[in-house]
C-alpha positions as CSV (number, residue, x, y, z in Angstrom):
1,M,-11.0,-110.5,34.9
2,N,-10.9,-114.2,34.4
3,Y,-7.2,-114.7,33.7
4,E,-4.2,-114.4,36.1
5,I,-2.0,-111.4,36.0
6,K,1.3,-111.9,37.8
7,D,3.5,-109.2,39.1
8,C,6.6,-108.9,41.3
9,I,6.4,-106.5,44.2
10,D,10.2,-105.6,43.9
11,A,10.3,-105.1,40.1
12,G,11.7,-101.7,39.2
13,T,13.0,-101.0,42.8
14,E,16.5,-100.7,44.1
15,Y,16.3,-104.3,45.2
16,C,15.7,-105.6,41.6
17,P,17.1,-107.8,40.2
18,C,17.2,-110.1,43.2
19,H,19.0,-113.4,43.8
20,L,16.2,-115.2,41.9
21,A,17.7,-113.8,38.7
22,E,21.0,-115.6,39.4
23,T,19.3,-119.0,39.3
24,G,16.9,-118.5,36.4
25,D,13.9,-118.0,38.7
26,C,13.0,-114.3,38.1
27,L,9.3,-113.9,38.3
28,L,9.0,-111.5,35.3
29,C,12.0,-111.5,33.0
30,S,12.0,-114.2,30.3
31,H,15.8,-113.8,29.6
32,L,16.5,-114.3,33.3
33,Q,14.3,-117.4,33.2
34,G,16.6,-118.9,30.7
35,K,14.5,-118.2,27.6
36,N,16.0,-116.9,24.3
37,F,13.4,-114.1,23.7
38,C,12.2,-111.0,25.5
39,D,8.7,-111.5,26.8
40,C,8.5,-109.4,30.0
41,T,5.2,-109.2,31.8
42,N,4.0,-106.0,33.6
43,W,6.6,-103.7,32.2
44,K,7.8,-101.3,35.0
45,G,9.8,-98.9,32.7
46,V,13.0,-100.7,33.7
47,C,14.7,-103.6,31.9
48,I,15.4,-106.1,34.6
49,Y,17.9,-108.0,32.3
50,Q,19.8,-104.8,31.6
51,E,20.0,-103.9,35.3
52,Y,21.3,-107.4,35.9
53,A,24.0,-107.0,33.2
54,W,25.0,-103.5,34.4
55,N,25.4,-105.0,37.9
56,G,28.0,-107.4,36.7
57,N,25.5,-110.3,36.3
58,H,24.8,-110.2,40.0
59,A,21.8,-109.5,42.2
60,K,21.3,-106.1,43.8
61,Q,21.8,-105.6,47.5
62,L,19.5,-107.3,50.1
63,R,17.6,-105.2,52.6
64,K,19.6,-104.0,55.5
65,V,19.0,-104.3,59.3
66,S,18.5,-101.1,61.2
67,L,18.6,-100.6,65.0
68,C,15.6,-98.5,65.8
69,K,14.6,-97.0,69.2
70,I,11.3,-98.0,70.9
71,L,9.7,-94.8,71.9
72,K,6.6,-96.3,73.4
73,K,5.4,-99.8,74.3
74,E,1.6,-99.9,74.9
75,E,-0.3,-103.0,75.9
76,L,-3.5,-103.1,74.0
77,T,-4.8,-106.3,75.5
78,K,-3.4,-109.4,77.0
79,N,-0.3,-110.5,74.9
80,V,-0.9,-107.8,72.3
81,V,1.4,-104.8,72.3
82,C,1.7,-101.7,70.1
83,Y,5.3,-100.5,69.6
84,T,5.9,-96.9,68.5
85,I,9.4,-96.9,66.9
86,N,11.7,-94.2,65.7
87,A,13.3,-95.2,62.4
88,R,15.2,-93.7,59.5
89,H,13.2,-91.2,57.4
90,K,13.7,-93.1,54.2
91,L,12.6,-96.4,55.8
92,V,9.5,-94.7,57.2
93,Q,8.6,-93.3,53.8
94,E,9.1,-96.7,52.1
95,L,6.7,-98.3,54.6
96,S,3.9,-95.8,54.2
97,H,2.0,-97.9,51.7
98,P,-0.7,-100.7,52.0
99,G,0.9,-104.1,52.4
100,S,4.2,-102.8,54.0
101,F,5.8,-105.1,56.6
102,V,9.2,-105.6,58.2
103,F,11.1,-108.3,59.9
104,A,11.6,-107.4,63.6
105,R,13.6,-109.1,66.4
106,N,15.3,-108.5,69.7
107,P,18.9,-107.3,68.8
108,K,20.3,-109.8,71.3
109,S,18.9,-112.6,69.1
110,N,20.3,-113.7,65.8
111,G,18.7,-113.6,62.4
112,Y,16.7,-116.8,62.9
113,F,14.5,-114.8,65.3
114,D,13.3,-112.4,62.5
115,A,9.5,-112.2,62.8
116,P,7.4,-110.7,59.8
117,I,5.2,-108.0,61.2
118,S,2.8,-105.8,59.2
119,V,3.1,-102.0,59.6
120,M,0.0,-100.6,61.2
121,D,0.8,-96.9,60.8
122,T,3.6,-94.5,59.9
123,D,4.3,-90.8,60.5
124,V,6.8,-89.5,58.0
125,N,7.1,-86.1,59.8
126,E,8.1,-87.6,63.1
127,N,9.9,-90.6,61.5
128,I,7.7,-93.1,63.4
129,I,6.4,-96.6,62.5
130,K,3.8,-98.5,64.6
131,L,3.8,-102.2,64.9
132,V,1.2,-104.3,66.7
133,I,2.7,-107.6,67.8
134,E,0.8,-110.5,69.4
135,S,3.1,-112.6,71.6
136,K,2.5,-116.2,70.6
137,G,5.8,-118.0,69.8
138,I,9.5,-117.8,70.6
139,K,10.1,-115.0,68.1
140,T,7.5,-112.6,69.3
141,K,8.1,-113.5,73.0
142,T,11.7,-112.4,72.7
143,I,10.6,-109.1,71.2
144,D,8.2,-108.7,74.1
145,M,11.2,-108.7,76.4
146,L,12.2,-105.3,75.1
147,K,11.3,-102.1,76.9
148,E,10.8,-98.5,76.1
149,N,14.1,-96.8,75.0
150,D,15.5,-100.2,74.0
151,N,16.6,-100.8,70.4
152,I,14.8,-103.2,68.2
153,A,16.3,-104.7,65.0
154,I,14.2,-103.9,61.9
155,R,14.9,-105.4,58.4
156,G,13.0,-103.8,55.5
157,P,11.2,-102.4,53.7
158,Y,8.9,-105.2,52.4
159,W,5.7,-104.6,50.6
160,N,3.8,-107.8,49.8
161,G,1.7,-108.0,52.9
162,V,-1.5,-107.4,50.9
163,L,-2.6,-109.3,47.7
164,G,-4.7,-107.4,45.2
165,L,-2.9,-104.0,45.6
166,K,-4.0,-102.9,42.1
167,N,-7.6,-103.3,43.2
168,I,-7.1,-101.1,46.2
169,Y,-5.4,-98.3,44.2
170,Q,-8.1,-98.4,41.5
171,S,-11.0,-98.2,43.9
172,K,-12.2,-94.6,44.0
173,D,-15.2,-92.4,45.0
174,R,-17.6,-95.1,46.1
175,T,-18.0,-97.5,49.1
176,S,-15.4,-100.0,50.2
177,L,-16.2,-102.9,52.6
178,L,-13.3,-103.9,54.9
179,I,-13.6,-107.1,57.0
180,A,-11.0,-108.0,59.7
181,R,-10.7,-110.6,62.4
182,G,-8.4,-110.5,65.4
183,I,-4.9,-109.2,64.8
184,G,-5.9,-108.6,61.1
185,M,-7.2,-105.2,62.3
186,A,-3.6,-103.9,62.3
187,P,-2.6,-104.4,58.6
188,M,-6.1,-103.2,57.7
189,I,-5.3,-99.6,58.7
190,P,-3.0,-98.6,55.7
191,V,-5.5,-100.1,53.3
192,M,-8.3,-98.1,54.9
193,K,-6.3,-94.9,54.8
194,K,-5.5,-95.4,51.1
195,L,-9.2,-96.1,50.2
196,Y,-10.3,-93.1,52.3
197,S,-7.8,-90.8,50.6
198,N,-9.3,-92.1,47.3
199,G,-12.7,-90.7,48.2
200,N,-14.3,-93.9,49.4
201,K,-16.8,-94.3,52.2
202,I,-15.5,-97.0,54.6
203,I,-17.6,-99.7,56.1
204,A,-15.5,-101.8,58.5
205,V,-16.8,-105.1,59.8
206,I,-14.7,-106.2,62.8
207,D,-14.5,-109.5,64.6
208,K,-12.6,-109.0,67.9
209,S,-12.0,-112.7,68.1
210,S,-10.2,-113.4,71.4
211,F,-9.4,-109.7,72.0
212,K,-11.4,-107.7,74.6
213,D,-11.7,-104.6,72.5
214,I,-11.3,-103.2,69.0
215,F,-7.9,-101.5,69.3
216,I,-8.2,-99.5,66.1
217,K,-11.2,-97.3,67.0
218,E,-9.2,-94.1,66.8
219,Q,-8.1,-94.9,63.2
220,L,-11.6,-95.8,62.3
221,N,-12.9,-92.5,63.5
222,L,-10.2,-90.6,61.6
223,C,-11.4,-92.2,58.4
224,D,-15.1,-91.6,59.3
225,A,-15.7,-95.4,59.0
226,T,-19.0,-97.0,59.7
227,L,-18.2,-99.8,62.3
228,I,-20.1,-103.1,62.3
229,E,-19.1,-105.6,65.0
230,C,-20.0,-109.2,64.4
231,N,-18.7,-112.7,64.6
232,V,-17.4,-113.5,61.1
233,L,-16.5,-117.2,61.4
234,E,-18.3,-120.2,62.9
235,S,-16.4,-122.9,64.8
236,N,-16.3,-125.1,61.7
237,G,-14.6,-122.4,59.6
238,T,-17.6,-121.3,57.6
239,L,-18.8,-117.7,57.4
240,S,-21.4,-116.7,59.9
241,N,-24.9,-116.0,58.7
242,E,-24.5,-112.4,60.1
243,L,-21.5,-111.8,57.8
244,K,-23.2,-113.3,54.8
245,D,-26.2,-111.0,55.3
246,I,-23.8,-108.0,55.5
247,I,-22.1,-109.0,52.3
248,K,-25.4,-109.4,50.5
249,K,-26.6,-106.1,51.8
250,Y,-23.6,-104.1,50.5
251,E,-22.1,-106.1,47.6
252,K,-24.1,-104.2,44.9
253,D,-22.8,-100.9,46.1
254,V,-19.2,-101.5,47.0
255,N,-16.2,-101.2,44.6
256,L,-13.9,-103.4,46.8
257,I,-14.0,-106.0,49.6
258,Y,-10.9,-106.3,51.6
259,C,-10.5,-109.1,54.1
260,A,-7.9,-109.8,56.8
261,G,-7.9,-113.1,58.5
262,P,-6.9,-116.8,58.1
263,D,-6.9,-118.5,54.8
264,I,-10.1,-120.4,55.4
265,F,-11.8,-117.1,56.0
266,I,-10.4,-115.5,52.8
267,S,-11.4,-118.6,50.8
268,N,-14.9,-118.5,52.1
269,I,-15.2,-114.8,51.3
270,L,-14.1,-115.4,47.8
271,N,-16.7,-118.2,47.4
272,E,-19.5,-115.9,48.8
273,T,-18.9,-112.8,46.7
274,N,-19.8,-111.9,43.2
275,D,-17.0,-112.5,40.6
276,N,-17.4,-108.9,39.4
277,I,-16.4,-107.4,42.8
278,K,-12.7,-106.5,43.3
279,I,-11.1,-108.3,46.2
280,A,-8.0,-107.6,48.2
281,C,-6.7,-109.5,51.2
282,C,-3.9,-110.0,53.7
283,N,-1.0,-112.2,52.5
284,N,-0.9,-115.2,54.8
285,A,2.1,-116.8,53.2
286,R,4.7,-118.1,55.7
287,M,7.5,-115.6,55.6
288,C,11.1,-116.4,56.6
289,C,13.6,-114.5,54.5
290,G,11.3,-112.3,52.5
291,E,13.5,-112.5,49.4
292,G,12.2,-115.6,47.7
293,I,15.3,-117.6,48.6
294,C,14.4,-119.8,51.5
295,G,11.3,-121.3,49.9
296,T,9.2,-121.0,53.0
297,C,6.6,-118.9,51.2
298,S,6.5,-121.2,48.2
299,T,3.1,-122.5,47.4
300,R,2.6,-125.3,44.9
301,Y,-0.2,-125.5,42.3
302,D,-1.3,-128.0,39.6
303,G,1.2,-128.5,36.8
304,D,4.2,-128.2,39.2
305,V,3.7,-124.4,39.3
306,V,5.5,-122.8,42.3
307,K,4.5,-119.3,43.4
308,R,6.8,-117.4,45.8
309,L,4.2,-115.4,47.6
310,C,6.7,-113.2,49.4
311,K,7.2,-111.4,46.1
312,L,4.4,-112.5,43.8
313,Q,1.6,-109.9,43.6
314,I,-1.6,-111.5,42.2
315,D,-5.3,-111.0,42.4
316,P,-6.7,-112.9,45.5
317,K,-9.1,-114.8,43.2
318,F,-6.1,-116.9,42.1
319,I,-4.6,-117.7,45.5
320,F,-6.6,-120.9,46.0
321,K,-7.3,-121.8,42.4
322,D,-5.6,-125.1,41.5
323,R,-3.7,-125.0,44.7
324,R,-2.3,-128.3,45.9
325,S,-3.0,-129.3,49.5
326,L,-0.4,-132.1,49.4
């Protein structure tokens, strides 16, 4: 595929149309972009313009905040904690997909403290979600003050934590190569489970980075994954020779390469791989509201093109193409 296909992660859901429709900024609907003709892209079986009209020319409701109980707080390594949280059944169901994430905060803090956190795992039978949080800034440090049996404020569901979701769902009955660095191990789990359920053999390349241990070994064993430990990045941001050799070894046999790490890592993976290989990656856009309103996730490209990456679902091969650095 050598052309960009854009999609909106919320299109066709109960949260569509969103507030972008009210200002002519809808990602998909040509009418709600101010045009005089119907030219919807990626038809979801629901007319966004009609939904907008039926809702009195207003946006649908925003995601709600739920108070959820912390059942278990487990320290995985220094400053890295796994929270086992009891949540509403519907919310747990909606978060049981690759790319799901929530905004979490200490209930004693206001909305400015919302921190976007990827969902590592869910259990729809027990109504449980698991979040792995690394305490680094003021938002995550205030969450770390919470203890077992305390409530945690959760806003969601959100689904655009992974770019290239179509590539994940279409990859079946072969071998998939998953590469993760540091805290990127956590959002890799739902991707791995989906690929494994699609009949794929999993090869997981893990860089512990500053962590003492690989905290997802149990999940790797459940998916019968082949684990390869290696340093994936050099100090100057280039890929390590060890990782390059691994990619060369497997790229002819894999149907997908998924990578979770910083943007420079993802960009170098894209440059290293064959154009014919399907790619998926974590979404490293800066998230603040998650609704496309605040503009924090907005990334600018040549031609004054603005992409709201909290909602825009695209192939990773187009994340850095024509992207402006100023």
